[in-house]
Backbone as CSV, one residue per row, in Angstrom:
resi,resn,N_x,N_y,N_z,CA_x,CA_y,CA_z,C_x,C_y,C_z
1,MET,117.369,84.945,88.514,118.747,85.659,89.308,118.043,86.443,90.501
2,PHE,117.097,87.346,89.999,116.409,88.205,91.225,115.150,87.554,92.412
3,GLN,115.607,86.694,93.304,114.826,85.863,94.048,115.460,85.505,95.191
4,GLY,114.409,85.439,96.553,114.819,85.060,97.499,115.364,86.325,98.581
5,SER,115.742,86.527,99.432,116.201,87.489,100.228,117.131,88.212,99.649
6,MET,117.377,89.970,99.660,117.799,90.154,99.064,117.940,91.802,100.046
7,VAL,118.915,91.917,100.612,119.451,92.922,101.554,119.377,94.306,100.848
8,ALA,118.976,95.028,101.734,118.895,96.351,101.749,119.928,97.060,102.599
9,VAL,121.468,96.768,101.515,122.291,96.666,102.900,122.873,98.240,103.036
10,VAL,123.149,98.804,104.652,122.979,99.976,104.770,124.343,100.052,104.339
11,THR,124.661,101.577,104.174,126.406,102.037,104.513,126.962,102.564,105.344
12,PRO,127.729,101.644,105.859,128.737,102.137,107.078,129.148,103.064,107.263
13,MET,129.368,103.702,108.356,130.183,105.472,108.407,130.577,105.309,109.232
14,ASN,132.038,106.215,109.520,132.836,106.848,110.748,131.584,107.827,111.194
15,ILE,132.518,107.972,112.741,131.932,109.286,113.173,131.709,110.168,112.531
16,ASP,132.707,110.623,111.749,133.173,112.046,111.052,132.380,111.850,109.467
17,GLY,131.783,111.207,109.492,130.422,111.210,108.865,131.027,110.405,107.464
18,SER,132.519,109.953,107.334,133.298,108.954,105.949,132.710,108.001,105.739
19,LEU,132.814,107.438,104.927,132.647,106.116,104.621,133.548,105.094,105.566
20,ASP,132.746,103.983,106.255,133.705,102.926,106.936,133.963,101.535,105.804
21,ILE,134.545,101.532,104.795,134.983,100.674,103.915,135.120,99.233,104.573
22,ALA,135.633,98.859,105.474,136.227,98.036,106.166,135.167,97.172,106.573
23,SER,133.538,98.513,107.498,132.680,97.702,108.797,132.006,97.158,106.856
24,PHE,131.981,98.104,105.762,131.044,97.861,104.199,131.373,96.109,104.113
25,LYS,132.443,96.094,104.090,132.960,94.867,103.844,132.659,93.640,104.409
26,ASP,132.684,93.769,105.917,132.434,93.188,106.851,131.094,92.679,106.997
27,LEU,130.024,93.887,106.729,128.850,93.156,106.477,128.530,92.459,105.131
28,LEU,129.005,92.829,103.900,129.082,92.175,103.080,129.101,90.400,102.976
29,ASP,130.176,90.378,104.119,130.808,88.963,104.600,129.229,88.237,105.025
30,PHE,129.201,88.873,105.642,128.352,88.915,107.015,126.780,87.952,106.300
31,HIS,126.739,88.432,104.979,125.656,88.321,104.298,126.358,87.307,103.627
32,ILE,127.004,87.401,103.290,127.453,86.149,101.631,127.338,84.725,103.110
33,GLN,127.868,84.794,104.234,128.017,83.621,105.326,126.279,83.101,105.393
34,SER,125.393,84.385,105.740,124.277,84.406,105.696,122.804,83.560,105.119
35,HIS,123.799,83.527,103.469,122.712,82.907,102.746,122.042,83.836,101.675
36,THR,122.698,84.987,102.439,121.876,86.497,101.887,121.697,86.046,100.013
37,ASP,120.529,86.101,99.115,120.348,85.500,97.981,120.988,87.083,97.577
38,GLY,120.880,87.836,97.376,121.365,89.007,97.297,121.089,90.180,97.909
39,ILE,122.460,91.250,97.224,122.516,92.612,98.040,122.286,94.069,97.203
40,VAL,121.899,94.742,97.977,121.406,95.851,97.267,122.170,97.051,98.010
41,VAL,122.924,97.800,96.800,124.161,98.560,97.354,123.623,99.793,97.267
42,VAL,124.155,101.088,98.055,123.756,102.396,98.020,121.871,102.608,97.181
43,GLY,120.942,102.165,97.915,119.733,101.847,97.861,119.364,103.720,99.114
44,THR,118.290,103.880,98.896,117.757,104.291,99.959,117.527,104.145,101.334
45,SER,118.084,102.625,101.839,118.572,102.324,103.176,120.040,102.337,102.907
46,GLY,121.463,102.561,101.821,122.142,103.088,101.878,122.659,104.160,101.776
47,GLU,121.551,105.117,102.305,121.828,106.714,102.040,121.642,107.729,101.027
48,ALA,121.797,106.909,99.901,121.980,106.914,98.659,121.346,108.992,98.861
49,PRO,120.781,109.109,99.129,120.847,110.526,98.817,121.274,111.480,99.288
50,THR,122.476,111.206,99.912,123.156,111.696,101.136,124.865,111.580,100.557
51,VAL,125.390,110.307,99.058,126.502,109.972,99.936,126.163,111.142,97.828
52,ASP,127.575,111.379,98.015,128.044,112.210,96.571,128.408,111.175,95.405
53,PHE,128.205,111.344,94.134,128.654,110.979,92.888,129.927,110.118,92.668
54,ASP,131.354,110.460,93.433,132.285,109.591,93.627,132.059,108.366,95.097
55,GLU,131.577,108.739,96.023,131.185,107.665,97.187,130.329,106.546,96.841
56,HIS,129.337,107.336,95.840,128.125,106.756,95.375,128.950,105.425,93.983
57,THR,129.735,105.463,93.342,130.136,104.996,92.151,131.115,103.856,93.063
58,TYR,131.730,104.717,94.470,133.153,103.983,95.155,132.576,102.663,96.022
59,LEU,130.918,102.801,95.864,130.448,102.261,96.923,129.653,100.933,96.161
60,ILE,129.909,100.996,94.872,129.361,100.272,94.352,130.620,99.423,94.157
61,LYS,131.363,99.644,93.687,132.723,99.612,93.001,133.059,98.172,94.196
62,GLU,133.536,98.740,95.146,134.141,97.898,96.788,132.900,96.569,96.557
63,ALA,131.905,97.035,96.830,130.988,96.322,96.887,131.136,94.808,95.849
64,ILE,131.113,94.775,94.677,131.131,94.447,93.191,132.660,93.134,93.245
65,ASN,133.679,94.146,93.767,134.554,93.603,93.814,135.612,92.779,94.760
66,PHE,134.389,92.715,96.035,134.487,92.033,97.197,133.611,90.687,97.226
67,VAL,132.102,90.936,96.533,131.434,89.662,96.418,131.986,88.683,95.244
68,GLN,132.572,89.263,94.276,132.983,88.476,93.419,131.984,87.370,92.936
69,GLY,131.279,87.871,92.304,130.270,87.314,91.224,129.244,85.689,92.847
70,ARG,129.667,85.890,93.846,129.362,85.489,94.231,127.429,85.162,95.077
71,ILE,126.974,86.265,94.620,126.394,86.550,94.970,125.379,87.722,93.872
72,PRO,124.230,88.061,93.008,124.140,89.377,92.854,123.661,90.488,93.322
73,VAL,124.599,91.328,92.573,124.458,92.749,93.458,123.696,93.373,92.738
74,ILE,123.082,94.089,93.100,121.855,95.240,92.102,122.375,96.816,93.311
75,ALA,122.325,97.741,92.057,123.292,98.837,92.740,121.910,99.566,91.974
76,GLY,121.653,100.523,93.757,120.884,101.508,93.714,121.190,102.761,93.045
77,THR,120.575,102.993,91.855,121.201,104.129,90.704,119.728,104.447,90.384
78,GLY,118.460,105.126,91.549,117.429,106.029,90.847,117.747,107.420,91.248
79,ALA,117.207,108.174,91.312,117.755,109.952,91.138,116.378,110.763,90.902
80,ASN,116.098,111.998,91.664,115.659,112.750,91.243,115.307,113.699,89.990
81,SER,117.170,113.563,89.090,116.876,114.222,87.930,117.046,112.675,86.875
82,THR,116.679,113.171,85.809,116.599,111.880,85.390,118.450,111.465,84.364
83,LYS,118.570,112.921,84.142,120.380,112.870,83.702,120.840,112.208,84.792
84,GLU,121.043,112.270,86.015,121.764,111.751,86.994,121.779,110.588,87.657
85,ALA,120.536,110.123,86.958,120.062,108.625,86.974,120.846,108.029,86.124
86,ILE,120.365,108.498,85.438,121.546,107.527,83.692,122.551,107.498,84.132
87,PHE,123.212,109.123,84.605,124.978,108.788,84.755,125.086,107.714,85.940
88,LEU,124.621,107.126,86.922,124.906,106.634,88.057,124.268,104.629,87.271
89,THR,123.181,104.526,86.738,123.086,103.481,86.450,124.532,103.175,84.817
90,ASN,124.429,103.791,84.076,126.313,103.907,83.977,127.276,103.516,83.774
91,GLN,127.546,104.389,85.507,128.128,103.754,86.254,128.301,102.456,86.877
92,ALA,127.200,102.059,86.790,126.964,100.377,88.023,127.632,99.806,86.702
93,LYS,126.857,99.857,85.310,126.758,98.780,84.125,128.587,98.740,84.181
94,ASN,129.205,99.330,83.964,130.446,99.535,83.774,131.711,99.070,84.355
95,LEU,130.857,99.558,86.149,131.465,98.851,87.264,131.397,96.811,87.355
96,GLY,130.145,96.349,86.807,129.929,95.181,86.884,129.029,94.783,87.548
97,ALA,127.986,95.497,87.729,126.759,95.296,88.610,125.536,94.501,87.826
98,ASP,124.872,93.067,88.751,124.157,92.550,88.051,122.757,93.211,87.217
99,ALA,122.309,94.649,88.570,120.916,95.432,87.794,120.950,95.918,88.766
100,CYS,120.497,97.030,88.204,119.835,98.404,89.533,118.682,98.685,89.563
101,LEU,118.891,99.316,90.732,117.333,99.591,91.165,116.978,101.233,91.290
102,LEU,115.961,101.715,90.493,115.572,102.722,90.393,114.426,103.573,90.801
103,VAL,114.418,103.739,92.382,113.492,104.829,92.652,112.692,105.883,92.121
104,THR,111.693,105.717,92.342,111.256,107.122,91.632,111.666,108.533,92.103
105,PRO,111.280,109.351,90.654,111.851,110.409,91.423,111.144,110.852,92.164
106,TYR,111.881,111.998,93.315,111.439,112.046,93.988,111.526,113.840,94.663
107,TYR,110.378,114.368,95.301,109.935,115.891,95.440,109.216,116.136,94.780
108,ASN,109.410,116.290,93.361,109.429,116.732,92.352,108.594,116.322,91.643
109,LYS,107.413,115.160,92.050,106.600,114.879,91.651,105.983,114.879,89.974
110,PRO,106.947,114.134,89.514,106.236,113.365,88.126,105.102,113.521,87.440
111,ASN,104.019,113.980,87.020,103.393,112.638,86.587,103.232,111.505,85.706
112,GLN,102.374,111.063,85.780,102.068,109.705,84.779,103.078,109.236,83.941
113,LEU,103.158,110.365,82.940,103.553,110.631,81.396,105.062,110.873,81.856
114,GLY,105.387,111.845,82.526,106.782,112.178,83.559,107.565,110.596,83.506
115,LEU,106.886,110.154,84.452,107.335,108.727,85.159,107.959,107.534,84.437
116,PHE,107.282,107.682,82.997,106.745,106.516,82.087,108.022,107.281,81.197
117,GLU,108.569,108.299,81.039,109.558,109.264,80.235,110.931,108.724,80.687
118,HIS,110.678,108.749,82.493,112.059,109.464,83.242,112.580,107.975,82.798
119,TYR,111.922,106.600,82.712,111.727,105.210,83.147,112.866,105.014,81.662
120,LYS,112.127,105.292,80.986,112.519,104.784,79.096,113.139,105.783,78.724
121,ALA,114.116,106.556,79.535,114.971,107.435,78.874,116.244,106.410,79.419
122,ILE,116.471,106.156,81.056,116.952,105.269,81.561,117.497,103.572,80.694
123,ASN,115.862,103.334,80.013,116.248,102.349,79.623,116.886,102.114,77.897
124,ASP,116.658,103.323,77.650,117.193,103.654,76.348,118.674,104.332,75.975
125,SER,119.067,103.903,77.188,120.531,104.783,77.343,121.170,103.803,78.310
126,VAL,120.829,102.442,78.154,121.811,101.886,79.695,121.408,100.849,79.589
127,LYS,122.342,99.218,79.030,121.676,98.282,78.750,122.027,97.526,80.093
128,ILE,121.124,97.021,80.963,121.664,96.587,82.297,120.150,96.651,82.313
129,PRO,119.653,95.358,83.437,118.362,95.103,83.566,118.948,96.300,84.904
130,GLN,117.003,96.778,85.032,116.715,97.562,85.392,115.179,97.018,86.376
131,ILE,115.163,97.482,87.771,113.932,97.423,88.821,113.521,98.589,88.485
132,LEU,112.110,98.625,88.766,112.107,99.366,89.025,111.235,100.038,90.618
133,TYR,111.325,101.296,91.465,111.309,101.054,92.815,110.136,102.247,93.253
134,ASN,108.782,101.809,93.602,108.017,102.576,93.634,107.632,102.271,95.260
135,VAL,108.331,103.421,95.949,107.613,103.737,97.203,107.281,105.041,97.635
136,PRO,105.563,105.406,97.584,105.375,106.950,97.604,105.466,107.072,99.304
137,PHE,105.187,106.199,99.618,104.840,106.841,101.032,106.191,107.892,101.553
138,ARG,107.396,107.500,100.648,108.403,108.275,100.762,108.868,108.985,99.403
139,THR,108.783,108.984,98.569,109.038,109.534,97.182,107.883,110.588,97.014
140,ALA,106.203,110.572,97.978,105.078,111.648,97.296,104.623,111.338,95.793
141,VAL,105.192,110.366,95.325,104.791,110.029,93.899,104.471,108.769,93.575
142,ASP,103.175,107.953,93.158,103.526,106.663,92.288,103.383,106.223,91.303
143,ILE,103.568,104.891,91.027,103.954,104.959,89.660,102.288,104.169,89.506
144,GLU,101.546,104.094,88.733,100.439,103.338,88.621,99.978,102.583,87.891
145,ASN,99.738,101.483,87.790,99.636,99.957,87.321,99.680,100.272,85.927
146,ASP,98.984,101.425,85.584,98.977,101.242,83.332,99.861,101.288,82.901
147,VAL,100.740,102.024,83.983,102.193,102.527,83.867,103.356,101.506,83.876
148,VAL,103.246,100.706,84.706,104.203,99.499,85.130,103.894,98.879,84.036
149,ILE,102.541,98.468,83.530,102.443,97.674,82.427,103.118,97.941,80.920
150,LYS,102.727,99.381,81.092,103.763,99.553,79.600,105.219,99.561,80.168
151,LEU,105.747,99.887,80.917,107.240,99.712,81.409,107.902,98.151,81.335
152,SER,106.478,97.409,81.183,107.357,96.163,81.692,107.489,95.590,80.332
153,PHE,107.172,96.146,79.002,107.331,95.738,77.569,108.877,96.475,76.997
154,LEU,108.978,97.450,78.199,110.563,98.201,77.187,111.537,96.738,77.664
155,GLU,112.961,96.401,77.160,113.766,95.883,77.344,114.558,95.664,77.980
156,ASN,115.255,96.798,78.778,116.061,96.368,80.024,115.418,96.601,81.381
157,ILE,114.167,96.536,81.006,112.937,96.604,82.446,112.598,95.643,82.525
158,ALA,113.180,95.277,83.954,113.516,93.759,84.491,112.193,93.089,85.571
159,GLY,111.753,93.863,85.814,110.096,94.705,87.394,110.678,95.310,88.112
160,ILE,109.979,95.589,89.509,109.658,96.107,90.057,109.614,95.752,91.568
161,LYS,110.415,96.289,92.480,110.077,96.441,94.214,108.817,97.132,94.400
162,ASP,108.232,96.581,94.650,106.937,96.946,95.365,107.078,97.941,96.870
163,ALA,106.558,98.858,97.223,106.592,98.830,98.601,105.679,100.212,98.909
164,THR,104.642,99.385,98.229,103.170,100.432,98.626,102.316,99.352,100.076
165,GLY,102.938,98.549,99.646,101.919,97.465,100.427,100.685,96.890,100.544
166,ASP,100.451,96.944,98.806,98.708,97.034,98.671,99.332,96.077,97.616
167,LEU,98.673,94.535,98.147,98.715,93.327,97.899,97.895,93.874,96.339
168,SER,96.982,94.214,96.599,95.940,94.240,94.706,96.894,94.691,93.987
169,ARG,97.774,95.383,93.741,98.719,96.073,92.786,99.362,94.284,91.887
170,ILE,99.987,93.215,92.972,100.330,91.791,92.019,99.709,91.780,91.680
171,ASP,97.783,91.714,92.387,96.749,90.197,90.968,96.667,90.994,90.285
172,PHE,96.479,92.576,90.301,96.102,93.051,88.700,97.551,92.899,88.188
173,LEU,98.471,93.571,88.013,99.635,93.181,87.519,100.090,91.653,86.707
174,ALA,99.953,90.927,87.509,100.148,89.492,86.953,99.967,89.260,85.754
175,ASN,99.147,89.237,84.847,98.738,88.529,83.814,98.932,90.062,82.819
176,ARG,99.323,90.887,83.189,99.299,92.116,82.288,100.728,92.423,81.902
177,VAL,101.344,92.064,82.601,102.734,92.179,82.496,103.453,92.002,81.653
178,GLU,105.108,91.989,81.116,105.397,91.043,79.989,105.961,89.983,80.652
179,LYS,105.968,88.351,80.361,105.914,87.920,80.316,107.056,87.566,81.332
180,ASP,108.062,87.622,81.774,109.677,87.527,82.715,109.683,88.678,83.515
181,PHE,108.878,89.473,83.646,108.593,90.855,84.780,108.397,90.146,85.638
182,ILE,109.318,90.667,86.578,109.260,90.020,87.964,109.188,91.036,89.230
183,PHE,108.447,90.209,90.137,107.414,91.114,90.877,108.784,91.155,92.448
184,ILE,108.844,92.067,93.157,109.982,92.288,94.522,108.972,92.443,95.537
185,SER,109.082,92.099,96.542,108.108,92.983,97.696,109.201,94.036,98.238
186,GLY,109.223,95.294,98.658,109.522,96.280,99.009,109.336,96.453,100.976
187,ASP,108.373,95.703,101.103,107.611,95.729,102.269,107.969,94.528,103.498
188,ASP,108.831,94.468,104.332,108.655,93.576,104.704,107.629,93.062,105.726
189,LEU,106.656,93.892,106.410,105.231,93.827,107.205,104.408,93.044,105.554
190,SER,104.712,93.159,104.645,104.030,92.520,104.151,104.232,91.159,102.930
191,PHE,105.587,91.036,102.936,106.606,90.799,101.952,105.896,88.995,101.763
192,LEU,105.606,88.580,102.940,105.511,86.501,102.831,104.067,86.534,102.137
193,GLU,102.906,86.938,102.247,102.003,87.088,101.237,102.089,87.834,100.069
194,TYR,102.709,88.984,99.706,103.002,89.271,98.530,103.701,88.450,97.493
195,MET,104.838,87.491,98.400,105.454,86.090,97.814,104.399,85.028,97.464
196,LYS,103.577,84.880,98.167,102.666,83.740,98.028,101.619,84.159,96.677
197,LYS,101.650,85.509,97.084,101.246,85.544,95.115,101.532,85.653,93.904
198,GLY,103.267,85.705,94.616,103.848,85.206,92.577,104.453,86.012,92.848
199,GLY,105.346,86.594,94.355,106.377,87.905,93.995,107.407,86.698,94.067
200,SER,108.468,87.409,93.982,109.637,86.330,93.491,111.030,86.185,94.501
201,GLY,110.587,87.347,95.536,111.406,87.971,96.497,111.148,88.827,97.159
202,VAL,112.139,89.133,97.885,112.016,90.821,98.936,113.420,91.278,98.592
203,ILE,113.180,93.015,98.913,114.007,93.154,99.173,114.306,94.148,100.637
204,SER,114.842,93.766,101.531,114.151,94.220,102.743,115.506,94.589,103.754
205,VAL,115.034,95.408,104.506,115.808,96.317,105.571,115.906,95.392,107.226
206,THR,114.751,94.230,107.266,114.884,93.680,108.498,116.055,92.368,107.794
207,ALA,116.584,92.276,107.016,117.406,91.313,106.563,118.903,91.581,107.198
208,ASN,118.595,93.168,107.000,120.093,93.250,107.817,120.854,93.045,108.770
209,VAL,119.224,92.567,109.626,119.801,92.236,111.282,119.596,90.593,111.264
210,ARG,119.030,90.330,110.656,118.354,88.969,110.319,117.985,88.199,108.889
211,PRO,119.221,87.949,108.882,119.620,87.503,107.310,119.145,86.287,106.832
212,GLU,120.026,85.522,107.859,119.411,83.803,107.878,117.919,84.068,107.804
213,LEU,117.120,84.142,108.742,115.657,83.667,108.625,115.121,84.434,108.164
214,MET,115.263,85.735,107.031,114.270,86.481,105.881,115.168,85.271,104.712
215,GLN,116.232,84.711,104.296,116.512,83.879,103.451,115.821,82.571,103.465
216,GLN,115.466,81.774,104.858,114.941,80.730,105.302,113.384,80.957,104.968
217,ILE,113.357,81.895,105.393,111.269,82.756,104.732,110.564,81.990,103.315
218,CYS,111.725,83.008,102.642,112.032,83.393,101.474,112.015,82.024,100.736
219,LYS,112.378,81.452,101.323,112.929,79.272,100.995,112.028,78.771,101.107
220,TYR,111.375,78.711,102.228,110.368,77.938,102.011,108.903,78.501,101.265
221,VAL,108.777,79.924,100.982,108.393,80.086,100.575,107.956,79.579,98.922
222,ILE,108.906,79.387,98.250,109.392,79.679,96.813,108.773,77.909,97.028
223,ASN,109.644,77.162,98.000,108.994,75.838,97.791,107.679,75.508,98.436
224,GLU,107.293,76.429,98.273,104.823,76.311,98.582,105.217,75.608,99.795
225,ASN,105.892,76.161,100.952,106.565,75.220,102.194,105.312,76.130,103.294
226,PHE,104.367,77.358,103.004,103.894,78.446,103.582,103.962,78.099,104.791
227,HIS,103.122,77.109,105.483,102.614,76.927,107.037,104.657,77.372,108.113
228,GLU,105.564,76.370,107.229,106.395,77.272,107.882,107.060,78.263,107.764
229,ALA,107.044,78.849,106.805,107.210,80.183,106.098,106.185,81.261,107.152
230,GLU,105.034,80.760,107.494,104.381,81.870,108.622,104.770,81.778,110.256
231,LEU,105.371,80.485,109.960,105.805,80.184,112.111,107.130,81.455,111.646
232,LEU,108.168,80.876,111.168,109.371,82.047,110.882,108.787,83.380,111.029
233,ASN,108.491,83.658,110.607,107.844,85.152,110.234,106.683,85.918,111.396
234,LYS,106.706,84.843,112.050,105.901,84.903,113.100,106.705,85.768,114.512
235,ARG,108.185,85.255,114.326,109.342,85.810,115.159,109.459,86.928,114.560
236,LEU,109.402,87.025,113.710,109.957,88.145,113.174,109.281,89.920,113.146
237,GLU,107.852,89.323,113.410,106.904,90.592,113.213,107.542,91.505,114.073
238,LYS,107.204,92.016,115.296,107.653,92.876,116.023,108.838,93.417,115.198
239,LEU,110.094,92.996,115.135,111.293,93.598,114.373,110.597,94.192,112.788
240,HIS,110.055,93.361,112.211,109.647,94.040,110.800,108.855,95.661,111.413
241,GLN,108.349,95.667,112.057,107.349,97.088,112.550,109.095,98.119,112.960
242,ALA,109.332,97.546,114.260,110.261,98.128,114.893,111.010,98.937,113.462
243,MET,111.285,97.653,112.546,112.678,98.746,111.898,112.060,100.207,111.192
244,PHE,110.585,100.390,111.264,110.331,101.551,110.795,110.049,103.046,112.077
245,ILE,110.189,102.530,113.155,110.180,103.301,114.800,110.358,104.971,114.059
246,GLU,111.026,104.613,113.623,111.876,106.196,113.277,112.226,106.130,111.494
247,SER,112.197,107.399,110.996,112.646,107.087,109.403,113.300,105.703,109.195
248,ASN,113.564,104.964,108.271,114.628,104.246,107.798,116.431,105.028,107.005
249,PRO,116.960,104.673,107.365,117.852,103.518,108.254,117.771,103.995,109.253
250,ILE,117.861,104.868,110.039,117.968,105.414,111.572,118.086,103.963,112.391
251,PRO,116.546,103.234,112.631,116.496,102.264,113.266,117.054,100.950,113.552
252,VAL,117.674,100.313,112.381,118.178,99.599,111.521,120.051,99.803,111.442
253,LYS,119.794,100.772,111.208,121.919,101.325,111.715,121.577,101.542,113.241
254,TRP,120.789,101.990,114.213,121.182,102.538,115.141,121.571,100.354,115.774
255,LEU,120.476,99.896,115.135,120.367,97.941,116.107,121.824,97.824,115.333
256,LEU,122.493,97.586,114.600,123.771,97.240,113.644,124.455,97.918,114.535
257,SER,124.826,99.178,115.319,125.664,99.626,116.278,125.612,98.912,117.310
258,HIS,124.434,98.776,118.065,124.273,97.897,119.232,124.742,96.460,119.161
259,LEU,124.714,96.084,117.607,124.870,94.565,117.996,127.082,94.414,117.248
260,GLY,127.199,95.779,117.656,128.569,96.171,117.260,129.111,95.229,115.931
261,LYS,127.643,95.421,114.725,128.560,95.445,113.165,129.048,96.665,112.570
262,ILE,128.709,98.253,113.378,128.806,98.669,112.441,128.831,100.267,113.678
263,LYS,129.663,101.356,113.333,129.210,102.801,114.595,128.190,103.209,114.742
264,PRO,128.334,103.782,115.356,126.378,104.817,115.706,127.053,105.952,114.767
265,ALA,126.713,105.888,113.321,126.949,106.653,112.496,125.698,107.099,111.477
266,ILE,125.096,107.963,111.080,124.360,108.271,110.156,124.368,109.675,109.369
267,ARG,124.091,109.892,108.716,123.996,111.671,107.917,123.061,112.296,107.860
268,LEU,123.661,113.000,108.495,122.325,114.731,108.164,121.767,114.237,106.966
269,PRO,121.008,114.943,107.116,120.150,115.187,108.223,119.159,114.405,109.061
270,LEU,119.609,112.540,108.739,119.340,111.947,109.291,119.935,111.894,110.686
271,VAL,119.363,111.870,112.235,120.452,111.398,113.404,119.827,110.399,113.685
272,GLU,120.780,110.254,115.240,120.793,108.746,115.716,119.479,108.826,116.457
273,LEU,118.987,107.047,116.837,117.846,106.822,117.162,117.333,107.664,118.355
274,ASN,116.276,107.790,118.787,115.548,108.459,119.916,115.918,107.579,120.677
275,ASN,116.421,107.905,121.643,116.294,106.639,122.991,115.459,106.499,123.658
276,ASP,113.893,107.112,123.412,113.197,106.365,123.779,113.150,105.222,122.883
277,TYR,113.238,105.020,121.805,113.172,103.676,121.307,114.281,102.771,120.827
278,HIS,115.225,102.823,122.010,116.121,102.175,122.081,115.670,101.106,122.568
279,GLN,114.788,100.276,123.799,114.930,99.470,124.353,113.570,98.264,123.261
280,THR,112.434,99.088,122.538,111.840,98.500,121.854,112.088,98.057,120.712
281,LEU,113.569,98.879,120.291,114.172,97.757,119.072,115.099,96.835,120.156
282,ILE,115.328,96.781,121.185,116.350,95.839,121.637,115.716,94.187,121.592
283,ASN,114.056,95.181,122.503,113.005,93.925,122.754,112.959,93.079,121.601
284,ALA,112.334,93.986,120.612,111.535,93.036,118.780,113.481,92.379,118.581
285,PHE,114.191,92.730,118.804,115.177,91.827,118.236,115.523,90.260,119.292
286,LYS,115.340,90.386,120.268,115.804,89.543,121.167,114.301,88.338,120.196
287,GLU,113.172,89.035,120.466,112.306,88.771,120.438,112.459,87.145,118.752
288,SER,113.121,88.352,118.194,113.105,86.739,116.723,114.291,86.150,117.214
289,GLU,114.760,86.012,117.880,115.686,84.442,118.430,115.374,83.279,118.380
């Protein structure tokens, strides 16, 4: 179920900061029409840290009701509080999500035992496929390989989204984790090489604006047509880089607004993309055509 190009979809907002559900549904339809393989809603790219519990649950509900099973919906339900993560994961299960994506607890910096116990508590509390999300650049905590191995044998832990960009990790883990454990890249810059090493797909920021190309690259890799995948990905290299010219999701939301798909709105403490970077993003997008 969890393979190919899965978009870390942004959360459209109105200028007053309220949720723009009409644009949200338009984005979901855009991805379905573009053959995106899965949708991650209210992940970190969806500004999960700044939506409240009611909004968080509402976005998951609206996505599931709109998608109607046409493609998998993965709900972002991670939190820096284990209790909150269990609550959100349970909400997502009850609403009918296909899986949950659980970012490591941020800021409080648990040690490796704390990370294991955090994920084990969620695993023990909610019966739904759960994907670990390791992005130490943003959270200041790293799930070490030994902990990933231990977690892989828990009943509901289905895989990991690895945004470290460290390709040696999948090499080390591949033959040590539980046999059905899946590897998903969380790094657009290295996802192609990650998939060639055995990753099943990517949860992508770039796919917000180039879903059809990301889906085709993943399809090529899954079919071991690596040369065509590499040629197509070259068109996206500058766009991959430009997506992180400022903190995600600032650049991708600005580009989507420039393309007329959403309003130019983002929640504080994030603000709209610096004017100095507008042309860089426009040029990178044009080069991907």
